[in-house]
C-alpha positions in Angstrom: -5.6 57.0 44.3 -5.6 53.7 42.4 -2.8 52.3 44.5 -4.7 53.2 47.7 -7.7 51.4 46.2 -5.6 48.2 45.6 -4.2 48.4 49.1 -7.8 48.5 50.4 -8.8 45.5 48.3 -6.0 43.3 49.3 -5.3 44.6 52.8 -7.4 41.9 54.4 -5.0 39.0 53.5 -6.3 38.1 50.1 -4.0 36.2 47.8 -3.3 38.1 44.6 -2.5 36.2 41.5 -2.3 39.1 39.2 -2.7 42.9 39.2 -2.0 45.4 36.5 -2.5 49.2 36.4 -2.0 51.2 33.3 -2.5 50.9 29.5 -4.1 47.7 28.5 -3.8 46.1 25.1 -4.8 42.8 23.5 -1.2 41.7 23.7 -1.1 42.4 27.4 -4.4 40.5 27.9 -2.9 37.5 26.2 0.0 37.6 28.5 -2.3 37.9 31.6 -4.2 34.8 30.5 -1.0 32.9 29.9 0.3 33.8 33.4 -3.0 32.7 35.0 -2.8 29.4 33.0 0.5 28.8 34.7 -1.1 29.3 38.1 -3.7 26.8 37.1 -1.1 24.3 35.9 0.7 24.4 39.3 -2.5 24.0 41.1 -3.0 27.5 42.7 -6.2 28.0 40.6 -8.6 25.0 40.5 -9.1 23.7 37.0 -12.8 23.7 37.4 -12.8 27.4 38.1 -10.2 28.5 35.6 -12.6 28.8 32.7 -14.9 31.1 34.6 -11.9 33.2 35.9 -10.5 33.5 32.4 -13.9 34.5 30.9 -14.5 37.2 33.5 -10.9 38.5 33.2 -11.2 38.7 29.4 -14.6 40.4 29.4 -13.6 42.9 32.1 -10.3 43.7 30.4 -12.0 44.1 27.0 -14.4 46.6 28.6 -11.5 48.6 29.8 -9.9 48.5 26.4 -13.0 49.6 24.6 -14.7 52.1 26.8 -12.2 53.7 29.1 -11.8 57.5 29.2 -9.1 59.5 31.0 -10.2 62.3 33.3 -8.5 64.8 30.9 -10.0 63.4 27.7 -13.2 64.5 26.1 -16.1 62.0 26.2 -15.5 60.8 22.6 -11.9 59.8 23.2 -10.8 56.4 24.5 -7.6 55.5 26.3 -7.3 51.9 27.5 -6.1 52.7 31.1 -7.3 50.9 34.1 -6.8 48.4 36.9 -7.4 44.7 36.7 -6.9 42.3 39.6 -7.4 38.6 40.1 -7.3 37.3 43.7 -9.0 35.0 46.2 -10.4 35.6 49.7 -10.0 32.1 50.9 -9.6 28.6 49.7 -12.1 28.7 46.8 -13.5 32.3 46.8 -11.9 33.8 43.7 -12.8 37.3 42.3 -11.8 39.6 39.5 -11.8 43.4 40.1 -11.5 46.2 37.7 -11.4 50.0 37.8 -11.6 52.4 34.9 -12.9 55.9 34.0 -16.2 56.2 32.1 -18.6 59.0 31.2 -21.7 60.0 33.2 -23.8 58.7 30.3 -22.1 55.3 30.5 -22.8 55.1 34.3 -26.6 55.2 33.6 -26.4 52.4 31.0 -24.1 50.2 33.1 -26.2 50.6 36.2 -29.4 49.7 34.4 -27.7 46.7 32.8 -26.1 45.3 35.9 -29.2 45.9 38.0 -31.3 44.1 35.4 -28.9 41.2 35.5 -28.8 41.0 39.3 -32.6 40.7 39.3 -32.5 37.5 37.2 -31.9 34.0 38.3 -29.3 31.7 36.7 -31.7 30.3 34.0 -33.0 33.7 33.0 -29.4 35.0 32.6 -28.6 32.1 30.3 -31.8 32.6 28.3 -31.2 36.3 27.9 -27.6 35.7 26.9 -28.7 33.2 24.2 -31.3 35.7 22.9 -28.7 38.5 22.7 -26.3 36.2 20.9 -28.9 35.3 18.4 -30.2 38.8 17.6 -26.8 40.6 18.2 -28.6 43.9 19.0 -26.4 44.5 22.0 -23.0 44.1 20.4 -19.9 45.3 22.2 -20.0 48.4 20.1 -22.8 49.9 22.2 -21.3 49.2 25.6 -22.7 47.5 28.7 -24.1 44.7 26.5 -23.7 41.0 26.1 -20.4 41.0 27.9 -22.1 41.6 31.3 -24.3 38.6 30.7 -21.2 36.5 29.9 -19.7 37.7 33.2 -23.0 37.0 35.1 -23.0 33.4 33.8 -19.7 32.8 35.6 -20.4 34.8 38.8 -21.9 34.2 42.2 -22.1 38.0 42.8 -21.5 41.2 40.9 -20.7 44.4 42.9 -20.2 47.8 41.4 -20.0 51.4 42.3 -19.3 54.8 40.6 -17.2 57.6 42.0 -17.5 61.1 40.5 -14.2 62.6 39.5 -15.3 65.5 37.3 -18.5 66.8 35.8 -18.8 64.1 33.2 -16.2 61.4 34.4 -16.6 58.7 36.9 -14.4 55.9 38.3 -16.2 52.6 37.6 -15.4 49.8 40.1 -16.5 46.3 39.3 -16.0 43.2 41.4 -17.1 39.8 40.2 -17.1 36.9 42.6 -16.5 33.7 40.6 -18.7 30.6 41.1 
């Protein structure tokens, strides 16, 4: 299922800089960032976009590490499995895509957070981000918090969807087009 999804994503001629499917750890994330830095150094990723790409990649990967469930695990167990992909559609249209399994409860929280963010303009996103940083009420511990605002600051567009896989488990697909 995941490989079919990757084929659909890149089947239109996109250039893929990195893709990974499986268990994700902090060590792996460090390696992914180092690999993308090499792409930046040889000129395949514009330097002016690299910070945004790295920020979005890190936030999305940390979400997978912290909140992923497997379809056979109970809702209180975490397993850092997922898909992460960095690619571009054309000359300067880069995007980061992720997929992981979350609970039904998480879908409601994530949908509300992303829809709220999508309703804000760029200045309002920055102000809300600063407010959350100051009061720290939406730490990463609670999920769907400040990290989505960090992603939004670097994005032109955020697209998401959920796909039910069992009574309480959903695939969460997130695509962030980088500005």
